[in-house]
C-alpha positions, -999 to +999 in steps of 0.1 A: -327-746-230-338-725-204-363-734-180-392-710-166-396-713-128-370-700-103-369-727-083-338-751-077-345-771-049-340-811-053-367-834-042-392-832-011-373-811+018-372-825+049-392-813+079-358-792+094-359-775+065-392-762+058-402-728+071-441-710+072-445-677+060-476-659+070-494-638+046-519-610+055-551-612+024-580-592+025-576-596+064-574-631+063-536-651+074-527-674+044-501-695+057-477-705+034-451-735+033-411-730+021-380-742+020-345-736+005-344-737-036-374-719-039-374-684-054-377-660-024-385-688+005-379-660+032-404-639+025-431-627-001-410-609-025-421-570-036-427-580-077-450-608-061-465-580-038-470-557-066-485-580-088-512-597-064-519-565-051-526-553-092-551-585-101-567-583-070-577-547-075-580-552-114-599-585-113-621-573-084-659-568-104-648-590-136-622-622-120-614-647-156-624-684-148-597-703-160-556-689-150-523-700-155-496-693-127-461-698-147-434-708-128-458-709-093-426-718-068-447-724-038-474-712-045-479-678-031-496-661-065-524-690-077-534-702-041-540-666-029-561-657-065-582-689-058-590-678-020-599-645-032-621-653-062-645-684-051-653-696-090-618-693-100-597-721-116-556-723-114-533-742-134-497-735-116-463-749-133-432-749-122-402-767-133-388-783-100-403-808-078-395-792-046-420-762-059-445-785-072-441-806-037-446-771-012-472-754-038-494-786-038-492-790+002-498-752+004-535-754-016-544-781+009-530-755+036-552-728+024-583-753+010-583-748-031-570-782-033-603-785-054-595-757-077-555-759-077-538-780-098-501-780-099-481-797-125-444-801-135-424-783-164-411-759-186-426-729-198-464-741-212-454-778-216-476-791-190-502-770-206-506-781-239-540-786-258-556-760-228-568-726-230-567-701-201-586-667-198-557-651-178-520-663-172-498-648-146-462-650-138-430-635-118-404-647-144-374-662-144-355-631-148-326-646-144-322-666-173-323-644-192-343-618-222-345-650-245-365-667-211-390-634-210-395-638-253-406-673-251-432-668-223-449-639-239-444-652-275-463-683-269-485-673-246-511-669-278-511-708-279-523-714-243-545-682-244-583-679-250-592-652-279-599-624-252-574-635-228-544-611-213-510-622-198-501-606-168-461-601-155-441-582-131-404-573-138-384-548-126-372-518-150-336-525-146-340-559-153-358-553-192-392-542-181-396-512-212-383-547-236-410-568-221-434-536-232-423-539-267-427-577-267-462-575-251-471-548-279-460-569-307-477-598-296-509-586-285-539-561-298-535-540-262-507-538-237-496-516-212-485-512-176-509-517-148-487-507-120-452-496-105-438-496-078-407-504-060-391-498-091-410-532-104-437-529-133-465-548-135-473-552-176-504-569-192-511-579-227-548-583-236-563-599-263-533-620-288-531-607-323-545-635-349 
């Protein structure tokens, strides 16, 4: 069974393994501990950067209150959303113990631990029985289209009636197919942003 998330490392990293990334957001420098075994641990990848910039722009005037960051890795998406939107609550999930440990440390480093909850588990298993205004994800494309399809098809089970799913996918790795899946699953689906071969896709209002 595919496990939604990029992380491959096991266990808590040693001090020698860890590095520090500095990410500039809104004139502030955000610090993130990283380590081998998590996705894009040496630099913020272009897809994540495009997704973050899109969310910060689109949510500027009306941010959601409760967000799920699926496959969070070391935590840049959910943690930056929490730093930029002071009323937001973020549940971050990943399949790997190392990613979960790093994300928790990074929430503390960026002073948002009170509004960020990091959990270990695949797909939507860690949040069953809960609902969200939005789900955001840089999904595990290496797991294949079946994993992306599951993320889309099961999203309505944890979204509110007017909720949305935001995904960043490379065009050459199936963005058009994912857009069609979103159209099948949501009342509205669109391309919110393009850049460097990536597409930010959003499905809005799950079909009843």
